[in-house]
C-alpha positions in Angstrom: 49.7 237.7 54.2 46.7 240.5 54.6 49.0 243.7 55.4 50.5 242.7 58.7 48.6 239.8 59.6 48.7 236.1 58.4 45.8 234.6 56.5 45.3 230.9 58.0 43.7 228.4 55.8 40.7 226.6 57.1 42.6 223.5 58.4 44.6 225.5 60.7 42.0 227.7 62.1 41.2 225.5 65.2 44.7 225.3 66.3 44.9 229.1 66.0 41.7 229.9 68.2 42.7 227.1 70.7 46.1 229.1 71.1 44.6 232.4 71.3 42.0 231.2 74.0 44.4 229.4 76.2 44.2 231.6 78.8 40.6 231.9 78.9 40.1 235.6 78.5 37.1 237.6 77.3 35.5 238.1 73.7 37.1 241.6 73.8 40.5 240.8 74.8 40.7 237.7 72.3 39.6 240.0 69.3 42.3 242.6 70.0 44.6 240.0 70.1 43.7 238.4 66.7 43.6 241.5 65.0 47.3 241.9 65.4 48.4 238.7 63.9 45.9 236.5 61.7 43.1 236.9 59.5 40.3 235.0 57.7 37.0 235.6 56.8 34.7 235.4 59.7 37.4 235.5 62.2 35.4 237.8 64.6 32.4 235.4 64.4 34.5 232.4 65.3 36.1 233.9 68.5 32.5 235.0 69.8 31.3 231.2 69.0 34.1 229.7 70.6 33.9 231.9 74.1 30.2 231.4 74.3 30.7 227.6 73.8 33.5 227.4 76.6 32.4 225.6 79.6 34.9 227.0 81.7 34.4 230.4 80.7 30.7 230.3 81.2 31.1 228.9 84.7 33.2 231.7 85.8 31.3 234.4 83.8 30.0 237.2 85.7 26.4 237.8 86.8 24.5 239.9 83.8 23.6 243.5 84.2 20.3 243.9 86.2 17.5 245.8 84.4 15.9 248.7 85.6 13.5 248.5 88.8 10.1 247.1 87.6 7.3 248.5 89.8 4.2 246.9 90.4 0.9 248.3 89.0 -0.3 250.8 91.5 -3.2 249.2 93.7 -6.8 251.0 93.1 -7.9 250.7 96.9 -6.8 249.5 100.3 -6.0 245.9 100.7 -6.7 245.1 97.2 -3.1 243.4 97.0 -1.2 242.2 100.0 2.5 240.8 100.4 3.2 238.2 102.7 6.5 236.7 103.9 7.8 235.1 106.8 11.0 236.5 108.9 13.0 234.4 111.3 14.3 232.8 113.1 15.2 235.9 114.4 15.9 236.4 118.6 14.8 232.9 118.5 11.3 233.9 117.1 9.4 233.6 113.8 7.3 236.6 112.5 4.6 236.6 109.5 4.4 239.9 107.8 1.7 241.1 105.6 1.8 244.4 103.9 -0.9 246.3 101.9 0.4 247.7 98.6 -1.9 250.6 98.4 -1.4 252.1 102.1 1.7 250.4 103.0 -0.1 249.5 106.1 2.0 246.6 107.8 0.8 243.8 110.0 3.1 241.6 112.2 2.2 238.5 114.2 4.8 236.4 116.4 4.4 232.7 115.7 5.7 230.1 117.5 5.8 227.8 114.1 5.4 228.5 110.5 3.1 225.2 109.6 0.6 225.7 106.9 -2.1 225.4 109.5 -0.7 228.5 111.1 -0.4 230.3 107.8 -3.9 229.7 107.0 -5.4 231.0 110.3 -3.3 234.2 110.3 -4.7 234.6 106.9 -8.2 233.9 107.6 -8.1 236.6 110.6 -6.4 239.1 108.4 -9.2 238.6 105.9 -11.8 238.7 108.3 -10.2 242.1 109.7 -9.3 244.1 106.4 -11.3 242.2 103.7 -10.4 239.7 101.2 -7.7 240.9 98.8 -7.9 240.2 95.2 -3.9 239.3 94.9 -1.8 237.6 97.5 1.8 237.8 96.8 4.5 235.5 98.4 7.4 233.6 97.6 7.7 229.8 97.0 7.9 228.7 100.5 6.3 225.2 101.1 3.4 227.0 103.3 2.4 228.8 100.3 2.8 226.2 97.6 1.2 223.5 99.5 -2.3 222.1 98.3 -4.2 223.2 101.5 -3.0 226.9 101.3 -4.0 226.9 97.4 -7.3 225.3 98.2 -7.9 227.9 101.0 -7.2 230.9 98.5 -9.4 229.2 95.9 -12.2 229.1 98.3 -11.8 233.0 98.8 -11.2 233.8 95.3 -7.6 235.2 95.8 -5.3 235.1 92.9 -1.9 233.9 94.2 1.2 235.4 92.7 4.5 234.1 93.2 7.8 235.5 91.9 11.0 233.4 90.8 12.9 231.2 93.2 15.3 232.8 95.2 14.5 236.5 93.8 13.3 238.3 96.8 12.7 241.7 95.0 9.4 240.4 93.4 8.3 240.6 97.0 10.2 243.6 97.9 7.1 245.0 99.6 7.4 242.6 102.5 11.3 242.4 102.1 11.7 245.8 102.9 9.6 245.9 105.9 11.3 242.8 107.4 14.7 244.9 106.9 12.9 247.7 109.2 11.4 245.6 111.5 14.7 243.6 112.2 16.5 246.9 112.6 14.2 248.5 115.1 14.2 245.6 117.2 17.9 245.3 117.2 18.0 248.9 118.5 15.4 248.1 121.1 17.5 245.3 122.4 14.1 243.5 123.6 14.0 240.3 125.0 11.3 237.6 124.4 9.1 238.9 127.4 9.1 242.4 126.0 9.0 241.8 122.4 5.4 241.8 122.1 5.0 245.2 123.6 7.9 246.5 121.7 6.6 245.3 118.5 3.3 246.9 119.1 5.2 250.4 119.7 7.1 249.9 116.3 3.7 249.3 114.5 2.2 252.4 116.1 4.9 254.6 115.0 5.2 253.2 111.5 1.6 253.7 110.9 1.3 257.1 112.0 4.5 258.4 110.3 4.7 259.4 106.6 5.8 256.8 103.9 8.0 258.3 101.6 6.2 256.2 98.5 2.8 257.8 99.0 3.5 261.0 100.8 0.9 259.9 103.4 1.0 257.9 106.6 -0.3 254.2 106.4 -3.1 255.2 108.6 -4.5 258.0 106.6 -4.7 256.2 103.1 -7.2 253.6 104.1 -9.0 255.6 106.8 -8.5 258.9 106.0 -7.6 260.2 109.5 -4.4 260.1 111.7 -4.4 257.4 114.4 -3.7 258.8 117.9 -0.5 258.3 119.8 0.8 259.5 123.4 2.3 262.6 121.3 -1.3 263.7 120.9 -1.7 264.4 124.7 0.7 267.4 124.5 -2.1 269.2 122.2 -5.1 270.9 124.1 -8.4 269.5 123.0 -10.0 273.0 122.6 -13.2 271.6 120.4 -15.7 270.6 122.9 -18.1 268.1 121.6 -21.6 268.5 123.0 -24.3 266.0 122.2 -27.9 266.4 123.2 -29.4 263.1 124.5 -32.5 264.3 123.1 -35.9 264.7 125.4 -36.1 265.5 128.8 -34.0 263.3 131.7 -35.2 263.0 135.0 -32.7 264.8 137.7 -32.4 263.9 140.9 -31.0 266.6 143.4 -28.2 265.8 146.0 -30.0 264.6 149.4 -33.0 263.0 147.6 -34.3 260.0 149.2 -34.4 257.1 146.5 -34.7 253.6 146.2 -32.0 251.9 144.5 -32.4 248.6 142.4 -30.6 245.8 144.1 -29.6 242.8 141.6 -28.0 240.3 144.3 -30.5 240.1 146.9 -33.9 238.6 147.2 -35.2 242.2 148.0 -35.1 244.2 144.8 -34.9 247.7 146.5 -32.6 249.2 148.8 -33.1 253.0 150.4 -30.8 255.7 150.6 -29.6 259.2 149.6 -28.0 260.9 146.5 -24.7 262.1 147.3 -23.3 263.0 144.0 -24.1 263.4 140.4 -22.0 261.7 138.1 -22.3 262.9 134.4 -26.0 263.3 133.0 -27.3 259.9 134.1 -25.3 258.2 137.0 -25.3 258.7 140.8 -23.7 257.9 143.7 -25.9 256.6 146.4 -25.3 256.2 150.0 -27.3 253.5 151.2 -28.9 253.2 155.1 -26.1 250.5 155.9 -23.4 252.9 154.9 -22.7 251.2 151.6 -22.3 253.5 148.5 -23.6 252.5 145.1 -23.2 253.8 141.7 -26.3 253.6 139.8 -28.1 254.6 136.4 -31.2 257.0 136.8 -33.1 253.9 135.1 -32.1 252.0 138.3 -33.5 254.6 140.6 -36.8 256.1 141.9 -37.6 258.7 144.2 -39.4 257.6 147.5 -40.5 259.7 150.7 -38.3 261.4 152.7 -39.2 259.6 156.0 -39.2 256.2 154.2 -37.1 253.6 155.9 -36.1 249.8 155.4 -39.1 247.6 155.0 -40.2 245.3 158.1 -43.4 243.7 158.6 -44.6 244.2 162.4 -47.8 242.5 163.8 -49.4 244.2 166.9 -52.1 243.2 169.2 -54.7 245.7 169.5 -55.1 246.4 173.2 -58.4 248.4 174.1 -58.2 251.8 175.5 -60.6 251.1 178.7 -59.7 247.9 180.1 -62.2 248.4 183.1 -65.1 246.8 181.3 -63.3 243.6 180.2 -61.2 241.1 182.0 -57.6 242.3 182.8 -55.1 240.9 180.2 -51.4 240.7 180.3 -49.6 243.2 178.4 -46.7 241.7 176.2 -43.4 243.6 176.3 -41.9 245.4 173.4 -39.5 242.6 172.7 -42.1 239.9 172.4 -44.5 242.1 170.5 -42.0 243.4 167.5 -39.9 240.7 166.9 -41.5 237.4 168.2 -43.0 235.3 165.6 -47.0 235.8 166.0 -49.6 232.5 165.5 -52.0 233.5 162.6 -55.5 232.7 164.1 -58.1 230.8 162.0 -60.1 234.2 161.6 -58.3 237.6 161.1 -59.2 240.7 159.7 -56.6 243.0 157.8 -56.7 246.8 158.3 -54.7 249.5 156.9 -51.6 250.8 158.7 -52.3 253.6 161.3 -50.2 256.0 163.4 -49.2 254.2 166.8 -51.9 253.1 169.0 -53.1 254.6 172.5 -52.0 252.2 175.1 -51.4 252.7 178.6 -48.0 251.0 178.8 -45.5 253.3 176.5 -43.1 250.4 176.2 -45.4 248.7 173.8 -45.9 251.7 171.7 -45.0 251.3 168.1 -42.7 253.9 166.3 -44.6 256.6 164.6 -44.8 256.7 160.9 -43.5 253.0 160.7 -44.7 251.4 157.6 -46.0 248.4 158.8 -49.1 246.0 158.1 -51.1 245.1 161.3 -53.6 242.1 161.9 -56.2 242.1 164.2 -56.3 239.0 166.3 -59.9 237.9 167.5 -58.5 235.1 169.7 -55.8 236.5 171.7 -56.0 233.6 174.1 -53.9 231.5 171.7 -50.5 230.9 172.7 -48.1 232.8 170.4 -45.0 230.1 170.8 -46.0 226.7 172.1 -43.2 224.4 171.6 -44.5 221.9 174.1 -44.0 218.2 172.5 -47.2 216.2 172.0 -47.8 212.3 172.2 -49.2 210.8 168.8 -52.7 209.5 169.0 -52.0 206.9 166.4 -52.9 203.0 167.5 -50.5 200.8 167.0 -51.4 197.2 165.9 -49.6 194.1 165.8 -49.1 192.8 162.2 -50.9 190.2 160.5 -49.3 187.1 159.8 -50.6 184.3 157.6 -51.5 181.2 159.7 -50.6 178.1 157.8 
C-alpha cells in the first residue's frame, strides 16, 4: 500500500490500465481516477501512452485548436500578388475571381466552363490589362495543377503558390470576396439575363467603397483617384477646364457661303451655307438641296456668295448684226442648255463672260453663271444626228480548197 492507494506489480499493470480505460475517457479523467486507487512508478506516463495509442480514442478525438491567423506578407506594389479561385455552380453559372492583394481590386468573369484552356485565357487577359504578377495564389484545383497551366505560368515568370488541400483559409483573399459576391447576387435576386449587368454594378460599388483592411477604396490604391459613378452627378462641376488649342483657328460666321467636302460622291465638294457653329471646330452646313451636314473646319472652305452648283453649258455664239450674213435659225433655250453638243474638229476655248447680247431673250443665258463656253466654227454640223447608216464593207465569198 502507498497511503490509500494500492501498489500494482508490473505483471498486473496492463490489466489495471485496461480496466481504467474501459470507457475510453480522455487522459485527464483517467489520471484523476487512477490517483484514487492505484500507484506505481510512472503510472501517469503509462496512462498517456495508452490513450495516445488507442485507435478508438484517436478516431473520435476533436480537432486540435486552431493557431492564430497567419497573415500574408504585405504586397509592396499593386498587382504583385494575385489570388484566384472559382465559384460555382451558383445560379447555374460559374465564376472566376481574381483579387489583388495590395489594393483588393476584384475582377470577376462569368464562365461557361472551367477548363484549363478557359482559365489560361482569362489569366492572359488579366495579365495584359494589369500586368504580370510575381506570385499567383490558388488552391489545388485540377485547372491550376495541370501541366498546361504550369507551363503557362513558367513561361511568364510567375511563381505559383498553393496552400494545403481542403484548407481554403490559405487563399482567403479570394474566398472572402466569393462570399460577398454570392450574398449580393442573392440580395439582388437577378436571373441569368440580368446577371452580367448586376455583376458590373456590384464591382463598381465595391471598387469605389473604402476597404477595411487598407482604409482606402480599391480604385484609389493602384490609380490614386476615385472612379466616377452616378453619385458624382449630384456634385456640381465648378472647375471649368479651359484648354487652348494653340494657334489661330479659322472661323466661319453664320450665313457664310462654303464648299463642304463630299466623301461619297464623285463630286468632291457640295455648296451650302453655315447655319450653326458647334464648339470650336465643327459646323452645321445647310446644302443647296436642303440637306444638313456636320463638317470639321478642315473639311470646309469659303467660296463666293453667288456661287451655285457646278454645271457645264455650251453656247453657240450668234452675231449681233445678222443683216450681213445668211439668216440662221436660232435654237430654243432647252436645246441650247441641255442638248448634248457635237464637238467640231476645230474649236477655240474662251473664258467665261457675262450673257451674250442676242435678239431672242429666250436664248439668253442666266447672268453670272459659271460656265465654260466653246465657239463652234462650223455651226452647220447637226447637233444630234441619230440616222442609221449602211456599212460600206464589201462582203466576198469564202475561198475553198478545190481538190
